[in-house]
matplotlib code that plots the C-alpha trace (Angstrom):
import matplotlib.pyplot as plt

x = [-142.9, -144.2, -147.6, -147.4, -149.2, -150.6, -147.8, -145.7, -142.2, -143.6, -145.7, -143.0, -140.8, -143.7, -144.1, -140.4, -139.4, -142.3, -139.9, -139.3, -143.3, -143.9, -146.9, -147.6, -147.6, -144.6, -145.1, -142.2, -141.5, -140.0, -139.4, -136.6, -135.6, -132.6, -133.3, -133.9, -136.9, -139.4, -139.0, -138.6, -141.8, -143.6, -145.4, -142.6, -142.0, -144.1, -145.5, -146.0, -145.1, -147.0, -150.2, -149.4, -148.1, -144.9, -144.9, -143.7, -146.5, -149.1, -147.9, -148.0, -151.3, -153.1, -151.1, -149.8, -146.3, -144.2, -141.7, -140.7, -142.0, -143.2, -142.0, -142.7, -139.6, -136.2, -134.4, -131.1, -129.2, -129.4, -132.7, -134.6, -138.1, -140.7, -140.5, -137.4, -136.7, -137.0, -133.5, -134.4, -133.3, -134.8, -132.0, -129.6, -127.4, -125.9, -122.6, -124.6, -126.4, -122.7, -121.5, -124.5, -124.8, -128.1, -126.9, -125.4, -128.2, -130.3, -128.0, -127.6, -131.7, -131.3, -128.5, -130.8, -133.5, -135.9, -135.8, -136.0, -137.1, -135.2, -136.1, -133.3, -134.5, -131.6, -129.4, -131.8, -130.1, -126.7, -127.9, -130.0, -127.2, -124.9, -127.4, -127.5, -126.9, -125.4, -122.8, -119.9, -119.7, -118.5, -117.9, -121.2, -119.8, -117.9, -121.2, -122.9, -119.7, -119.6, -123.5, -123.1, -120.3, -122.2, -125.3, -123.2, -121.8, -125.1, -126.7, -123.7, -123.8, -127.4, -127.1, -124.1, -125.9, -128.1, -128.4, -132.2, -132.6, -134.2, -133.4, -135.6, -133.6, -135.3, -134.0, -134.4, -136.4, -134.9, -134.5, -136.4, -139.4, -139.3, -141.4, -138.5, -135.9, -138.2, -138.8, -135.2, -134.5, -137.3, -135.8, -132.4, -130.8, -129.7, -127.3, -129.1, -125.7, -125.1, -128.6, -127.6, -124.2, -126.2, -128.9, -126.3, -124.6, -127.9, -128.8, -125.4, -126.2, -129.5, -127.9, -125.5, -128.3, -130.2, -126.7, -126.5, -129.9, -128.9, -125.9, -127.7, -130.5, -131.4, -131.7, -135.2, -135.7, -138.5, -137.5, -139.2, -137.3, -138.4, -142.1, -141.7, -140.2, -142.7, -145.5, -144.1, -143.7, -147.7, -148.8, -146.7, -149.4, -151.8, -152.1, -155.4, -155.0, -158.3, -160.3, -158.6, -156.9, -153.4, -151.4, -147.7, -146.5, -148.1, -147.3, -149.8, -150.8, -154.4, -155.2, -155.4, -151.6, -148.9, -146.3, -146.5, -146.2, -142.4, -142.0, -139.8, -141.8, -144.8, -148.2, -150.0, -151.2, -147.8, -146.5, -149.4, -148.2, -144.4, -145.8, -147.7, -144.7, -142.4, -144.7, -144.9, -141.3, -141.1, -143.8, -142.1, -138.8, -139.1, -143.1, -143.8, -147.7, -148.4, -151.3, -150.6, -152.8, -155.4, -155.5, -158.9, -157.6, -154.7, -157.0, -159.5, -156.6, -155.3, -158.9, -158.9, -157.2, -153.8, -152.3, -150.6, -147.2, -149.2, -151.3, -149.8, -150.2, -153.3, -152.3, -148.7, -147.5, -145.8, -142.6]
y = [17.8, 21.3, 20.8, 22.8, 22.3, 25.7, 28.2, 26.4, 28.0, 31.6, 31.2, 30.2, 33.0, 35.9, 34.4, 34.1, 37.5, 39.9, 42.9, 41.7, 42.3, 45.8, 47.4, 46.3, 49.8, 49.3, 47.9, 46.9, 49.4, 46.5, 42.6, 40.8, 37.0, 34.8, 31.2, 28.1, 26.4, 26.8, 30.5, 30.9, 31.6, 28.2, 29.4, 28.6, 24.9, 22.6, 20.1, 20.0, 23.1, 25.2, 23.5, 25.5, 28.7, 29.6, 31.6, 34.5, 34.4, 33.8, 37.0, 39.0, 37.9, 37.9, 40.7, 42.9, 42.7, 44.6, 42.0, 44.5, 44.4, 41.2, 40.3, 37.6, 38.5, 37.1, 39.8, 38.0, 35.6, 34.9, 36.8, 35.6, 35.9, 36.8, 39.4, 41.7, 41.5, 37.8, 36.4, 32.9, 30.1, 26.9, 24.0, 26.6, 25.5, 28.0, 28.0, 28.5, 31.3, 33.0, 32.0, 33.6, 36.7, 36.2, 38.2, 40.8, 41.4, 42.0, 43.9, 46.4, 47.1, 47.4, 50.0, 51.9, 51.9, 49.7, 46.7, 47.0, 43.5, 40.4, 36.7, 34.1, 30.5, 28.5, 25.4, 22.4, 21.6, 21.4, 18.3, 16.7, 16.9, 15.4, 12.7, 12.0, 8.2, 8.8, 11.2, 10.2, 10.3, 13.7, 14.7, 15.5, 17.6, 19.8, 20.1, 21.7, 23.8, 25.3, 25.9, 27.7, 30.0, 30.7, 31.7, 33.9, 35.6, 36.2, 37.6, 39.8, 41.2, 42.2, 43.6, 45.7, 47.1, 49.5, 50.0, 50.0, 46.6, 43.6, 39.8, 37.0, 33.5, 30.3, 26.8, 23.8, 21.0, 17.4, 15.5, 12.5, 14.4, 14.5, 11.7, 11.3, 10.7, 8.3, 6.2, 6.0, 4.6, 2.2, 0.9, 0.8, 3.5, 5.6, 4.2, 4.9, 5.6, 8.5, 10.2, 9.8, 11.6, 14.5, 14.8, 15.3, 17.9, 19.8, 19.8, 21.6, 24.0, 25.0, 25.5, 27.8, 29.8, 30.1, 31.5, 34.0, 35.4, 35.5, 37.6, 40.4, 42.3, 42.9, 39.2, 37.5, 33.5, 31.7, 28.0, 26.1, 22.8, 23.1, 23.3, 20.6, 18.2, 18.7, 18.3, 15.2, 13.7, 14.4, 13.8, 11.3, 10.5, 13.3, 16.8, 18.9, 22.5, 24.7, 21.5, 19.8, 16.7, 16.4, 13.3, 14.0, 10.5, 9.9, 12.9, 14.5, 17.5, 17.6, 19.7, 16.4, 16.2, 17.9, 17.5, 17.8, 14.8, 15.3, 14.1, 17.4, 20.2, 21.1, 22.4, 25.6, 24.8, 23.8, 27.0, 29.1, 27.8, 29.0, 32.5, 32.5, 31.6, 34.1, 37.1, 36.1, 36.0, 39.8, 41.0, 39.1, 40.3, 43.7, 44.8, 44.5, 44.6, 42.0, 40.1, 36.4, 34.2, 31.9, 28.2, 28.8, 31.2, 29.2, 26.3, 28.8, 29.9, 26.5, 25.6, 28.3, 28.3, 28.7, 31.3, 29.9, 31.3, 33.1, 35.2, 38.2, 38.4, 40.7, 42.0, 42.5, 46.0, 47.7, 49.5]
z = [-221.8, -221.6, -219.8, -216.7, -213.3, -213.0, -212.5, -209.8, -210.0, -210.9, -208.0, -205.7, -206.9, -206.1, -202.6, -202.2, -203.8, -203.4, -203.9, -207.4, -208.0, -209.0, -210.4, -214.0, -215.5, -218.0, -221.5, -223.7, -226.5, -228.6, -228.0, -229.7, -229.5, -229.8, -230.1, -232.2, -233.6, -230.7, -231.0, -235.0, -236.6, -237.2, -240.3, -242.5, -241.5, -243.4, -242.8, -239.0, -237.5, -240.0, -238.5, -235.4, -233.8, -231.9, -228.8, -230.6, -233.1, -230.2, -228.1, -231.6, -232.3, -228.8, -226.8, -230.3, -228.8, -231.1, -232.6, -235.2, -238.9, -240.4, -243.7, -246.2, -248.1, -247.1, -244.9, -245.5, -242.9, -240.2, -240.1, -243.1, -243.0, -240.2, -237.6, -237.7, -233.9, -233.8, -234.7, -233.7, -236.5, -236.7, -235.7, -234.4, -231.3, -229.3, -231.3, -234.5, -232.6, -232.1, -235.5, -237.4, -235.1, -233.5, -230.4, -232.7, -234.5, -231.7, -229.8, -232.8, -232.4, -228.7, -229.2, -231.3, -229.1, -230.9, -228.3, -224.5, -223.7, -224.8, -224.5, -224.7, -225.0, -226.8, -225.9, -226.6, -229.8, -228.3, -226.3, -229.4, -231.7, -229.1, -228.5, -232.2, -232.9, -236.3, -235.0, -232.8, -229.1, -227.6, -224.1, -222.6, -219.9, -222.5, -224.6, -221.3, -220.6, -224.2, -224.2, -220.8, -222.0, -225.2, -223.3, -221.1, -224.1, -225.7, -222.5, -221.9, -225.4, -225.1, -221.8, -223.0, -225.7, -223.7, -219.7, -220.1, -221.7, -219.8, -220.6, -219.9, -219.9, -220.1, -219.0, -221.4, -220.6, -220.6, -223.8, -222.4, -222.7, -226.3, -228.3, -230.9, -228.0, -226.3, -229.5, -230.4, -226.6, -227.2, -230.6, -229.3, -231.6, -228.7, -226.1, -222.4, -221.1, -223.7, -222.7, -219.1, -219.3, -221.4, -218.8, -216.4, -218.2, -219.5, -215.7, -214.8, -218.1, -216.8, -213.2, -215.1, -216.3, -212.9, -211.7, -214.4, -213.5, -209.8, -210.9, -212.8, -211.8, -215.5, -216.4, -215.4, -215.4, -217.0, -215.5, -218.1, -217.2, -213.6, -214.5, -217.2, -214.4, -212.0, -214.7, -215.9, -212.5, -211.7, -215.0, -217.0, -219.7, -220.4, -219.3, -219.0, -220.0, -220.2, -220.2, -223.1, -222.5, -224.3, -224.9, -224.0, -225.1, -228.6, -231.0, -233.7, -235.3, -233.8, -230.4, -228.6, -228.9, -226.9, -229.5, -233.0, -235.5, -236.1, -232.4, -231.2, -231.4, -229.5, -230.9, -230.2, -226.7, -225.5, -226.9, -225.4, -222.1, -222.8, -223.7, -220.8, -218.6, -220.5, -219.9, -216.4, -215.6, -217.4, -214.9, -211.8, -212.6, -214.2, -213.9, -217.4, -217.6, -220.4, -219.6, -219.5, -221.7, -219.6, -220.4, -222.0, -224.3, -225.4, -226.2, -228.0, -230.3, -230.9, -232.0, -234.4, -237.9, -237.5, -240.4, -243.2, -244.6, -247.3, -244.9, -242.6, -239.1, -238.9, -235.5, -235.7, -235.6, -238.3, -238.3]

ax = plt.figure().add_subplot(projection="3d")
ax.plot(x, y, z, "-o")
ax.set_aspect("equal")
plt.show()
């Protein structure tokens, strides 16, 4: 789902909007995030995610981005352990993010001048939960509308915290790219009609995020859904990144698989591609000069030993 064909959508954006590309002299003072398990630090989630790194961990390690102090002690809800500017929580829906105050915690740090670049990658769990065959059917359109409204609230709260903050908003790839969803479809536990309705709602949700970006010059787009859709059409079974061939259909914790063994989360290589797209969006829209990761760099990182929860990120910036 997450393997990309080069950098298609960002290349299109650069060609179509040259005025947005500035000289890359800026570097963010502090970087914050709102999101779910794709953004939460992987190291704390045994047995599968702890074998890999999330995009936040990758950018802290390879680009020394300042996501705040890294703590192995519980920072309290909703932050818990990890980087103090990363408010993402595993399993969070957009409702959960609002209820627990992810956006409020980050907005306070923005207002205090600690964070000037925020990433928002959220909403996938809204649709995953609605597809759960153990849950009653819900109105798919309402799921999408609610998620759209929640994301607009989150983004507006961050923007209101400071006129200098910039926000990169990511679209969410479709559910059918997840091995766990494909498995449930294959064994008949998910009604295809239910998934079809949710797919329509999710497309409208992503369209609302793109519209939100068009309305504000301080919000940039990382169109992960578009890139994933193109990649799936061109490379439906295997994707090659930096010379490494990855199986997108069969999950596993080795680096020959795009998805981890849990069938929902991508491994280090897929997360590295997300990191690449997010920093390119920050450059295209705002001129932040964060060097994007090369494919070979991503593969080399994945081949190295991922740190455990007991080992601090050695390149993370202190307070």
